C-alpha positions in Angstrom: 57.8 125.4 144.6 59.7 127.3 147.6 63.0 128.2 148.3 64.8 125.2 149.9 68.2 123.4 150.4 69.7 120.6 148.7 72.8 118.3 149.4 75.7 118.2 147.4 75.1 114.8 146.2 71.5 115.4 145.0 72.5 118.3 142.9 75.5 116.6 141.3 73.1 113.7 140.5 70.5 115.9 139.0 72.9 117.7 136.8 74.6 114.4 135.6 71.1 113.0 134.7 70.4 116.2 132.7 73.8 116.5 130.9 73.5 112.8 130.1 70.0 113.4 128.5 71.5 116.3 126.6 73.7 113.8 125.0 77.0 114.1 127.0 78.8 110.9 127.8 78.4 109.8 131.5 81.8 110.9 132.7 81.6 114.3 131.1 78.1 114.6 132.5 79.3 114.0 136.0 82.4 116.3 135.8 80.5 119.3 134.6 77.8 118.6 137.3 80.3 118.5 140.0 82.0 121.7 138.8 78.8 123.5 138.9 77.9 122.4 142.3 81.3 123.1 143.6 80.5 126.8 142.4 77.1 126.7 144.4 79.1 125.5 147.5 81.5 128.3 147.3 78.6 130.8 147.3 79.0 131.6 143.5 75.4 130.9 142.5 76.1 132.8 139.3 78.2 129.9 138.0 76.3 127.0 139.6 73.3 124.6 138.6 71.2 127.8 137.5 73.4 127.7 134.3 72.3 124.2 133.2 69.2 125.1 131.0 71.5 127.6 129.1 74.3 125.0 128.6 71.7 122.4 127.4 70.3 124.9 124.9 73.7 125.5 123.5 74.3 121.7 123.2 70.8 121.3 121.6 71.6 124.2 119.2 74.8 122.4 118.2 77.0 125.3 119.4 78.7 122.9 121.6 80.2 119.4 120.3 78.8 116.7 122.4 81.5 114.2 121.2 84.6 116.2 120.9 88.2 115.3 119.9 90.3 117.4 122.2 93.8 117.7 120.6 97.1 118.4 122.4 100.0 119.9 120.4 103.5 120.6 122.0 104.5 123.9 120.2 107.6 124.8 122.3 109.7 123.0 125.0 107.3 124.2 127.8 104.3 125.2 125.9 101.2 123.2 124.8 98.3 124.3 122.4 94.9 122.6 123.0 92.3 122.3 120.2 89.0 122.3 122.3 86.9 121.0 119.2 84.2 123.2 120.5 83.7 121.0 123.6 82.2 122.1 126.9 84.9 124.7 128.3 85.1 122.5 131.6 86.3 119.5 129.7 89.1 121.7 127.7 90.2 123.5 130.8 90.4 120.4 132.8 92.4 118.6 130.1 94.6 121.7 129.7 95.6 121.6 133.3 96.1 117.9 133.2 98.6 118.0 130.4 100.3 121.3 131.7 100.9 119.4 135.0 102.6 116.6 133.0 104.9 119.0 131.1 105.4 121.1 134.1 106.6 118.1 136.0 109.5 117.8 133.5 110.3 121.6 132.6 109.2 123.3 136.0 106.8 125.7 134.4 104.2 125.0 131.4 102.2 127.4 129.5 99.0 126.0 127.9 96.9 128.0 125.3 93.5 126.6 124.5 91.3 127.8 121.4 88.0 126.4 120.2 86.6 126.2 123.7 83.5 127.6 125.3 82.5 129.1 128.6 84.2 126.9 131.3 82.2 128.1 134.3 84.2 129.0 137.6 87.9 129.8 136.9 88.8 128.7 140.4 88.0 125.1 139.3 91.4 124.8 137.3 93.3 126.8 139.7 92.4 124.5 142.4 93.0 121.4 140.4 96.6 122.3 139.8 97.2 123.6 143.5 95.8 120.3 144.8 98.5 118.5 142.7 101.1 120.8 144.2 101.4 123.4 141.5 101.1 127.1 141.4 98.9 128.3 138.7 97.2 131.4 136.8 94.5 131.1 134.6 93.3 133.7 132.2 90.1 133.4 129.9 88.2 135.9 127.4 84.6 136.0 127.1 81.8 137.5 125.2 81.5 141.3 125.5 80.2 142.6 128.8 82.0 145.8 129.4 83.3 148.9 127.7 86.9 150.0 127.2 87.9 153.0 129.3 86.1 156.0 127.8 83.7 153.6 125.7 80.0 153.3 126.0 79.3 150.1 124.5 80.2 146.5 125.5 83.5 145.4 123.8 85.6 143.5 126.4 84.5 140.4 128.3 84.1 140.1 132.0 87.4 138.0 131.5 88.0 136.8 134.9 91.6 136.2 136.2 92.4 133.4 138.7 95.6 132.5 140.5 96.6 130.0 143.1 99.6 129.3 145.4 100.0 126.1 147.3 99.5 126.4 151.1 101.9 125.7 153.7 101.9 123.1 156.6 99.7 125.2 158.8 98.2 127.6 156.0 95.6 127.3 153.5 96.0 127.7 149.7 96.0 131.0 148.3 93.0 130.9 145.7 92.0 134.3 144.0 89.3 134.3 141.2 87.9 137.6 140.1 86.2 139.0 137.1 87.1 142.4 135.7 83.7 143.9 136.3 82.5 145.3 139.6 80.3 142.2 140.0 80.2 139.1 137.8 77.7 139.4 135.1 76.4 136.0 136.2 75.4 137.5 139.6 73.3 140.0 137.7 71.7 137.0 135.7 70.8 135.4 138.7 69.3 138.7 140.0 67.3 138.8 136.9 66.2 135.2 137.3 65.2 135.9 140.9 63.4 139.3 140.0 65.7 141.0 142.4 67.4 144.4 142.2 71.1 145.0 141.9 73.1 147.7 144.0 73.7 151.1 142.3 77.0 151.4 140.2 77.4 148.2 139.0 75.9 148.5 135.5 74.3 150.7 132.7 71.2 150.0 130.7 71.4 149.8 127.1 70.9 153.7 126.7 74.0 154.2 128.8 72.1 155.1 132.0 72.8 153.9 135.5 70.4 151.3 136.5 69.6 148.9 139.6 67.1 146.8 137.4 68.8 143.7 136.8 67.2 142.6 133.6 68.2 146.2 132.0 71.8 145.8 133.4 72.1 142.4 132.0 71.1 143.6 128.5 73.4 146.7 129.0 76.7 147.2 130.1 78.7 146.1 133.1 81.1 148.5 134.6 84.8 147.6 135.2 86.4 147.6 138.6 89.0 150.3 139.1 88.0 152.1 135.9 90.7 152.2 133.6 92.7 149.7 135.6 89.9 147.1 135.5 89.3 147.6 131.7 93.1 147.5 131.0 93.1 144.1 132.6 90.1 142.9 130.7 92.1 143.9 127.4 95.0 141.8 128.6 92.5 138.8 129.3 91.3 139.3 125.8 94.5 139.6 124.1 96.4 136.8 125.9 93.7 134.2 126.0 91.7 135.2 122.9 93.9 136.9 120.3 97.3 135.1 121.4 95.9 131.6 121.2 94.2 132.0 117.8 90.6 132.2 119.4 87.9 134.9 118.7 88.6 138.3 120.3 88.1 142.0 120.1 84.3 141.6 120.6 84.1 138.5 118.2 83.3 136.0 121.0 79.5 135.3 120.6 77.1 135.7 123.4 76.7 132.9 125.8 73.2 133.9 126.3 71.7 135.2 123.1 73.6 133.7 120.2 72.8 129.9 119.5 73.9 129.8 115.8 77.7 129.5 116.2 80.5 128.1 118.6 82.1 130.8 120.8 85.6 129.7 119.8 86.8 131.2 123.2 90.3 131.0 124.5 92.0 130.3 127.8 95.6 130.7 128.8 96.9 128.8 131.6 100.3 128.9 133.5 101.4 126.1 135.6 104.6 126.1 138.0 106.3 123.9 140.3 105.6 125.1 143.9 109.3 124.1 144.5 110.8 125.5 141.5 113.0 128.0 143.4 113.5 126.4 146.9 112.9 123.0 148.3 109.1 122.2 149.1 109.8 122.1 152.8 111.2 125.7 152.7 108.2 126.9 150.5 105.7 125.6 152.9 107.4 127.1 155.8 107.6 130.6 154.1 103.7 130.2 153.3 103.2 129.6 157.0 105.3 132.7 157.9 103.2 134.7 155.4 100.0 133.6 156.6 100.8 134.1 160.4 101.9 137.7 159.7 98.8 138.2 157.6 96.4 137.2 160.3 98.2 139.3 162.9 98.0 142.4 161.0 96.0 145.4 162.7 92.4 145.3 161.5 90.7 148.2 160.1 87.4 149.5 161.8 84.5 147.0 161.1 87.0 144.2 160.2 86.7 141.1 162.5 89.2 139.0 160.7 91.7 139.3 157.8 91.4 136.4 155.4 93.6 134.8 152.7 91.9 134.9 149.2 90.1 131.6 149.0 89.3 131.5 152.7 85.6 132.8 152.5 84.8 130.6 149.9 86.5 127.3 151.6 84.3 128.3 154.5 81.2 128.5 152.6 81.8 125.1 151.1 82.1 123.5 154.5 79.0 125.2 155.6 77.2 124.1 152.4 78.6 120.6 153.1 76.9 120.6 156.6 73.7 122.6 156.0 72.9 122.3 152.1 72.7 124.5 149.2 70.0 126.9 149.0 68.2 127.3 145.7 65.6 129.8 144.9 62.2 128.9 143.6 62.7 130.2 140.0 65.9 128.3 139.8 64.4 125.2 140.9 61.6 125.8 138.4 64.1 126.2 135.5 65.6 122.7 136.3 62.2 121.1 136.8 61.1 122.4 133.2 64.3 120.9 131.8 63.4 117.6 133.3 60.0 117.5 132.2 61.0 118.4 128.6 63.8 115.7 128.5 61.9 113.0 130.3 64.5 113.1 133.2 63.2 111.5 136.6 63.6 114.1 139.2 60.6 113.2 141.8 63.4 112.1 144.1 65.3 115.3 144.1 62.9 118.2 143.1 59.4 119.0 144.4 56.9 118.6 141.7 55.2 121.8 140.2 52.1 122.7 138.4 53.8 124.7 135.6 53.5 124.9 131.8 56.5 122.9 130.3 55.7 123.5 126.7 57.4 126.8 126.6 61.2 127.4 126.0 62.8 126.2 128.9 65.5 128.8 128.4 63.0 131.6 128.8 62.9 130.7 132.6 66.6 131.7 132.8 66.9 134.3 130.0 64.9 136.2 127.7 66.1 136.3 124.1 66.9 139.7 122.6 65.0 140.6 119.4 
């Protein structure tokens, strides 16, 4: 196998087949496949189809419920609690946004707390879901330990991404922010590990607390927070708000996505959904967004900056480029998908090149190495 490009439809179909073979119903399999490919198209390969073998291993290990009964409970006039029943986090979060939008249509603003969920991929998925329906949104989630508290040397806080979105104007794009509390997403270090590539200095420490550029040692060690105490403080807020406050695991208790296959994660999400026209008519809101965008684009640029962009614009451009030119996957990521197909008797010759590799080994080993 060599590095090559795939179109969106090919990778969605491959993902759908694999998740269906793993026991998910057809609709769920397609939704999750579409979400993963959407991440790849935005250039976030760390949250794309490279994660399929890991998710399938979690399903096989019964850490994820293949046939969940996701429950919605109204706990206050403008608040919902979602019991994810250990479902794939994608399904829990999409349901949370859907139900939150229904409530916000009546109340103007809705808060949705989710517990008994699992990793939900790219946070921007849910912000975009709300924004495309005409609502502003913030998404918090906690996650398994990846970074230390300020002054600590061991992992305690999750990478805990924060995402937010504002509806765009008539002549301006939506504002879509999606950022981890680490200097770089831990998933990007994982992709570097898969591809046997080094990482830049200053992003992580090895398990002995030493700076490292070795992606494998970094992945097994400690990611560093952006902004030092500021990033660590925000990661703590994500853990408290999305984890502790919703009744989910927190304070280091969320089990590892990559190394623990003996229990569900009981991970938490907190989602805020607000009408874009809550404080003014939509027409006025959109005109104000256009003014903001025009002023932003007209600002003097720093040396080396060709263009000032709204958060979300770079990813939108990457998505358009991917749509036209295809999605580039490395040899090792293709191989991990091929191994899954062979082990699960999933037809893939119409999408993936065939490969002469040993499929008797644990497919997960292609993607991550289990800790002793």
